[in-house]
NUBAVO-821179 format. One record per atom (N, C-alpha, C): residue in three letters; residue number from 1; atom name; x, y negated, z. Coordinates in nm, 3 decimals, padded with zeros to 5 digits. Each point is the difference from the previous one (the first is absolute). Layout:
BEGIN
ALA / NUM / CA / X / Y / Z
...
//
This chain:
BEGIN
MET / 1 / N / 06.310 / -10.683 / -13.388
MET / 1 / CA / -00.090 / 00.054 / -00.050
MET / 1 / C / -00.112 / -00.049 / -00.065
SER / 2 / N / -00.022 / 00.019 / -00.110
SER / 2 / CA / -00.083 / -00.073 / -00.154
SER / 2 / C / -00.184 / 00.055 / 00.017
TRP / 3 / N / -00.034 / -00.158 / 00.017
TRP / 3 / CA / -00.135 / 00.003 / -00.018
TRP / 3 / C / -00.068 / 00.080 / -00.158
GLY / 4 / N / 00.104 / 00.018 / -00.073
GLY / 4 / CA / -00.096 / -00.010 / -00.126
GLY / 4 / C / 00.177 / -00.029 / -00.099
TRP / 5 / N / -00.099 / 00.088 / -00.150
TRP / 5 / CA / 00.099 / -00.025 / -00.081
TRP / 5 / C / -00.015 / -00.065 / -00.104
VAL / 6 / N / 00.066 / -00.083 / -00.117
VAL / 6 / CA / -00.072 / -00.119 / -00.042
VAL / 6 / C / 00.112 / 00.072 / -00.193
ILE / 7 / N / -00.043 / -00.016 / -00.068
ILE / 7 / CA / 00.036 / 00.014 / -00.127
ILE / 7 / C / 00.082 / -00.133 / -00.101
VAL / 8 / N / 00.135 / -00.045 / -00.023
VAL / 8 / CA / 00.014 / -00.136 / -00.014
VAL / 8 / C / 00.070 / 00.035 / -00.126
THR / 9 / N / -00.014 / -00.111 / -00.059
THR / 9 / CA / 00.033 / -00.023 / -00.149
THR / 9 / C / 00.063 / -00.070 / 00.018
ASP / 10 / N / 00.191 / -00.042 / -00.042
ASP / 10 / CA / 00.081 / -00.113 / -00.009
ASP / 10 / C / 00.002 / -00.088 / -00.139
THR / 11 / N / -00.052 / -00.090 / 00.066
THR / 11 / CA / 00.005 / -00.101 / -00.116
THR / 11 / C / 00.132 / -00.055 / -00.039
LEU / 12 / N / 00.004 / -00.036 / -00.140
LEU / 12 / CA / 00.130 / -00.152 / -00.022
LEU / 12 / C / -00.048 / -00.093 / 00.062
CYS / 13 / N / -00.124 / -00.036 / -00.045
CYS / 13 / CA / -00.002 / -00.197 / 00.039
CYS / 13 / C / -00.080 / 00.026 / 00.120
GLU / 14 / N / -00.090 / 00.102 / 00.087
GLU / 14 / CA / -00.067 / -00.024 / 00.079
GLU / 14 / C / 00.030 / 00.087 / 00.149
GLY / 15 / N / 00.103 / 00.025 / -00.016
GLY / 15 / CA / 00.049 / 00.161 / 00.019
GLY / 15 / C / -00.088 / 00.080 / 00.062
TRP / 16 / N / -00.056 / 00.047 / 00.164
TRP / 16 / CA / -00.032 / 00.129 / 00.012
TRP / 16 / C / -00.131 / -00.018 / -00.030
GLN / 17 / N / -00.121 / 00.076 / 00.002
GLN / 17 / CA / -00.110 / 00.008 / -00.033
GLN / 17 / C / -00.045 / 00.118 / 00.014
ALA / 18 / N / -00.127 / -00.001 / 00.075
ALA / 18 / CA / -00.038 / 00.120 / 00.076
ALA / 18 / C / -00.146 / 00.031 / -00.101
TRP / 19 / N / -00.012 / 00.155 / -00.069
TRP / 19 / CA / -00.109 / 00.037 / -00.040
TRP / 19 / C / -00.136 / -00.074 / 00.100
GLY / 20 / N / -00.103 / -00.047 / -00.109
GLY / 20 / CA / -00.107 / -00.028 / 00.077
GLY / 20 / C / -00.001 / -00.166 / 00.060
GLU / 21 / N / 00.111 / -00.057 / 00.007
GLU / 21 / CA / -00.017 / -00.138 / 00.037
GLU / 21 / C / -00.089 / -00.041 / -00.068
GLU / 22 / N / -00.018 / -00.015 / -00.126
GLU / 22 / CA / -00.057 / -00.058 / -00.060
GLU / 22 / C / -00.158 / -00.026 / -00.043
ASP / 23 / N / -00.035 / 00.044 / 00.060
ASP / 23 / CA / -00.138 / 00.093 / 00.086
ASP / 23 / C / -00.039 / -00.077 / 00.057
ALA / 24 / N / -00.138 / -00.008 / 00.055
ALA / 24 / CA / -00.063 / -00.073 / 00.121
ALA / 24 / C / 00.028 / 00.048 / 00.097
GLU / 25 / N / -00.018 / 00.139 / -00.036
GLU / 25 / CA / 00.007 / 00.092 / 00.169
GLU / 25 / C / 00.151 / 00.005 / 00.051
GLY / 26 / N / 00.089 / -00.021 / -00.097
GLY / 26 / CA / 00.164 / -00.007 / 00.080
GLY / 26 / C / 00.059 / 00.125 / -00.027
VAL / 27 / N / 00.138 / 00.006 / 00.025
VAL / 27 / CA / 00.093 / 00.080 / 00.038
VAL / 27 / C / -00.038 / 00.141 / 00.010
GLU / 28 / N / 00.030 / 00.065 / -00.101
GLU / 28 / CA / -00.052 / 00.209 / 00.026
GLU / 28 / C / 00.121 / 00.039 / 00.068
VAL / 29 / N / -00.066 / 00.028 / 00.120
VAL / 29 / CA / 00.106 / 00.060 / 00.074
VAL / 29 / C / -00.053 / 00.174 / 00.079
TYR / 30 / N / 00.112 / 00.074 / -00.019
TYR / 30 / CA / -00.014 / 00.132 / 00.003
TYR / 30 / C / 00.079 / 00.053 / 00.103
ALA / 31 / N / -00.104 / 00.119 / 00.098
ALA / 31 / CA / 00.021 / 00.056 / 00.065
ALA / 31 / C / 00.152 / 00.026 / 00.057
THR / 32 / N / 00.054 / 00.053 / -00.155
THR / 32 / CA / 00.125 / 00.099 / 00.014
THR / 32 / C / 00.079 / -00.050 / -00.117
LYS / 33 / N / 00.161 / 00.027 / 00.060
LYS / 33 / CA / 00.056 / -00.033 / -00.143
LYS / 33 / C / -00.037 / 00.089 / -00.117
ALA / 34 / N / 00.000 / 00.121 / 00.039
ALA / 34 / CA / -00.033 / 00.079 / -00.095
ALA / 34 / C / -00.128 / -00.017 / -00.083
GLU / 35 / N / -00.091 / -00.040 / 00.059
GLU / 35 / CA / -00.126 / -00.036 / -00.072
GLU / 35 / C / 00.003 / -00.101 / -00.093
ALA / 36 / N / 00.081 / -00.115 / 00.060
ALA / 36 / CA / 00.079 / -00.116 / -00.142
ALA / 36 / C / 00.089 / 00.055 / -00.111
GLU / 37 / N / 00.089 / 00.091 / 00.070
GLU / 37 / CA / 00.072 / 00.050 / -00.149
GLU / 37 / C / -00.095 / 00.080 / -00.068
CYS / 38 / N / -00.044 / 00.028 / 00.019
CYS / 38 / CA / -00.130 / 00.130 / -00.093
CYS / 38 / C / -00.053 / -00.111 / -00.072
GLU / 39 / N / -00.054 / -00.122 / 00.047
GLU / 39 / CA / -00.091 / -00.085 / -00.068
GLU / 39 / C / 00.118 / -00.075 / -00.129
ILE / 40 / N / 00.094 / -00.022 / 00.090
ILE / 40 / CA / 00.112 / -00.056 / -00.112
ILE / 40 / C / -00.006 / 00.125 / -00.120
GLU / 41 / N / 00.038 / 00.106 / 00.035
GLU / 41 / CA / 00.041 / 00.108 / -00.100
GLU / 41 / C / -00.129 / 00.002 / -00.076
ASP / 42 / N / -00.143 / -00.010 / 00.046
ASP / 42 / CA / -00.119 / 00.010 / -00.100
ASP / 42 / C / 00.039 / -00.089 / -00.075
ALA / 43 / N / -00.046 / -00.120 / -00.004
ALA / 43 / CA / 00.028 / -00.135 / -00.055
ALA / 43 / C / 00.080 / 00.025 / -00.112
PHE / 44 / N / 00.146 / 00.040 / 00.042
PHE / 44 / CA / 00.131 / 00.001 / -00.084
PHE / 44 / C / -00.064 / 00.091 / -00.080
GLU / 45 / N / -00.041 / 00.143 / 00.011
GLU / 45 / CA / -00.018 / 00.092 / -00.075
GLU / 45 / C / -00.112 / -00.064 / -00.116
ASP / 46 / N / -00.112 / -00.076 / 00.012
ASP / 46 / CA / -00.078 / -00.083 / -00.065
ASP / 46 / C / 00.044 / -00.079 / -00.106
LEU / 47 / N / 00.080 / -00.059 / 00.066
LEU / 47 / CA / 00.100 / -00.120 / -00.085
LEU / 47 / C / 00.059 / 00.071 / -00.103
VAL / 48 / N / 00.128 / 00.071 / 00.034
VAL / 48 / CA / 00.087 / 00.133 / -00.103
VAL / 48 / C / -00.117 / 00.007 / -00.136
ARG / 49 / N / -00.126 / 00.057 / 00.050
ARG / 49 / CA / -00.087 / 00.054 / -00.091
ARG / 49 / C / -00.058 / -00.037 / -00.098
ASN / 50 / N / -00.033 / -00.161 / 00.069
ASN / 50 / CA / -00.050 / -00.114 / -00.058
ASN / 50 / C / 00.107 / -00.094 / -00.094
GLN / 51 / N / 00.119 / 00.017 / 00.005
GLN / 51 / CA / 00.142 / -00.039 / -00.051
GLN / 51 / C / -00.042 / 00.107 / -00.136
MET / 52 / N / 00.035 / 00.115 / 00.030
MET / 52 / CA / 00.004 / 00.127 / -00.084
MET / 52 / C / -00.065 / -00.033 / -00.074
GLU / 53 / N / -00.147 / 00.032 / -00.013
GLU / 53 / CA / -00.056 / -00.054 / -00.085
GLU / 53 / C / -00.002 / -00.099 / -00.063
SER / 54 / N / 00.010 / -00.124 / 00.020
SER / 54 / CA / 00.000 / -00.080 / -00.101
SER / 54 / C / 00.154 / -00.040 / -00.039
GLY / 55 / N / 00.082 / 00.099 / -00.022
GLY / 55 / CA / 00.097 / 00.006 / -00.086
GLY / 55 / C / 00.120 / -00.062 / 00.081
MET / 56 / N / 00.025 / -00.031 / 00.141
MET / 56 / CA / 00.087 / -00.069 / 00.063
MET / 56 / C / 00.102 / 00.103 / 00.048
GLU / 57 / N / 00.091 / -00.074 / 00.043
GLU / 57 / CA / 00.106 / 00.117 / 00.064
GLU / 57 / C / -00.026 / -00.052 / 00.150
PRO / 58 / N / -00.018 / 00.126 / 00.044
PRO / 58 / CA / -00.097 / -00.018 / 00.164
PRO / 58 / C / 00.144 / -00.012 / 00.096
ASP / 59 / N / -00.041 / -00.084 / 00.083
ASP / 59 / CA / 00.064 / -00.034 / 00.125
ASP / 59 / C / 00.048 / 00.136 / 00.023
GLN / 60 / N / 00.119 / -00.003 / 00.081
GLN / 60 / CA / 00.061 / 00.120 / 00.050
GLN / 60 / C / 00.015 / 00.013 / 00.161
GLU / 61 / N / -00.049 / -00.121 / 00.068
GLU / 61 / CA / -00.046 / 00.018 / 00.169
GLU / 61 / C / -00.074 / -00.098 / 00.045
PRO / 62 / N / -00.086 / 00.050 / 00.065
PRO / 62 / CA / -00.135 / -00.135 / 00.053
PRO / 62 / C / 00.133 / -00.117 / 00.080
ASP / 63 / N / -00.089 / -00.131 / -00.051
ASP / 63 / CA / 00.087 / -00.123 / 00.079
ASP / 63 / C / -00.120 / -00.038 / 00.102
ALA / 64 / N / -00.063 / 00.092 / 00.077
ALA / 64 / CA / -00.028 / -00.049 / 00.129
ALA / 64 / C / 00.048 / 00.127 / 00.077
PHE / 65 / N / 00.004 / -00.057 / 00.171
PHE / 65 / CA / 00.068 / 00.082 / 00.102
PHE / 65 / C / -00.103 / -00.053 / 00.091
VAL / 66 / N / 00.008 / 00.067 / 00.098
VAL / 66 / CA / -00.023 / 00.021 / 00.152
VAL / 66 / C / 00.077 / -00.043 / 00.080
VAL / 67 / N / -00.085 / -00.106 / 00.056
VAL / 67 / CA / 00.036 / -00.050 / 00.187
VAL / 67 / C / -00.090 / 00.028 / 00.089
PRO / 68 / N / 00.061 / -00.029 / 00.091
PRO / 68 / CA / -00.089 / -00.004 / 00.138
PRO / 68 / C / -00.063 / -00.116 / 00.028
LEU / 69 / N / -00.123 / 00.017 / 00.013
LEU / 69 / CA / -00.082 / -00.160 / 00.018
LEU / 69 / C / 00.053 / -00.143 / 00.057
ASP / 70 / N / 00.037 / 00.067 / 00.138
ASP / 70 / CA / 00.081 / -00.091 / 00.084
ASP / 70 / C / 00.147 / -00.053 / -00.048
GLU / 71 / N / 00.045 / 00.044 / -00.128
GLU / 71 / CA / 00.112 / -00.014 / -00.039
GLU / 71 / C / -00.050 / -00.095 / -00.146
TYR / 72 / N / -00.128 / 00.015 / -00.045
TYR / 72 / CA / -00.024 / -00.090 / -00.135
TYR / 72 / C / 00.007 / -00.104 / 00.043
THR / 73 / N / 00.031 / -00.152 / -00.125
THR / 73 / CA / -00.003 / -00.132 / 00.001
THR / 73 / C / -00.002 / -00.022 / -00.154
LYS / 74 / N / -00.131 / -00.074 / -00.006
LYS / 74 / CA / -00.036 / -00.051 / -00.095
LYS / 74 / C / 00.140 / -00.076 / -00.048
GLY / 75 / N / 00.026 / 00.035 / -00.159
GLY / 75 / CA / 00.072 / -00.068 / -00.033
GLY / 75 / C / 00.147 / -00.018 / -00.004
ARG / 76 / N / 00.014 / 00.132 / 00.090
ARG / 76 / CA / 00.134 / -00.032 / 00.039
ARG / 76 / C / 00.074 / 00.068 / -00.120
LYS / 77 / N / 00.152 / -00.072 / -00.004
LYS / 77 / CA / 00.101 / 00.073 / -00.113
LYS / 77 / C / 00.120 / -00.005 / 00.053
ALA / 78 / N / 00.082 / 00.088 / -00.094
ALA / 78 / CA / 00.113 / 00.063 / 00.058
ALA / 78 / C / 00.079 / -00.058 / -00.084
ILE / 79 / N / 00.103 / -00.122 / 00.053
ILE / 79 / CA / 00.078 / -00.057 / -00.124
ILE / 79 / C / 00.161 / 00.041 / 00.043
TYR / 80 / N / 00.068 / 00.102 / -00.122
TYR / 80 / CA / 00.147 / 00.042 / 00.032
TYR / 80 / C / 00.076 / -00.060 / -00.090
HIS / 81 / N / 00.122 / -00.010 / 00.081
HIS / 81 / CA / 00.112 / -00.124 / -00.075
HIS / 81 / C / 00.119 / 00.105 / -00.034
GLY / 82 / N / 00.005 / 00.004 / -00.088
GLY / 82 / CA / 00.125 / 00.132 / -00.013
GLY / 82 / C / 00.092 / -00.073 / -00.108
//
């Protein structure tokens, strides 16, 4: 059972980075997965609106995803051999 959920962005150079990590207060932890997913959707809607207003082609989907806090590892990278 997870004690919370974090929103993560997988960066090419630095691997997993949780939202809030760069702040002094640390990683943002959400009580439920649904709450974290709602936060992603809200942020994505704002991003798409800003992209469209500036004349950019909007992103098709968010680059963030939700993982249980106990599975989060800062800087984790997936390397695919194909």
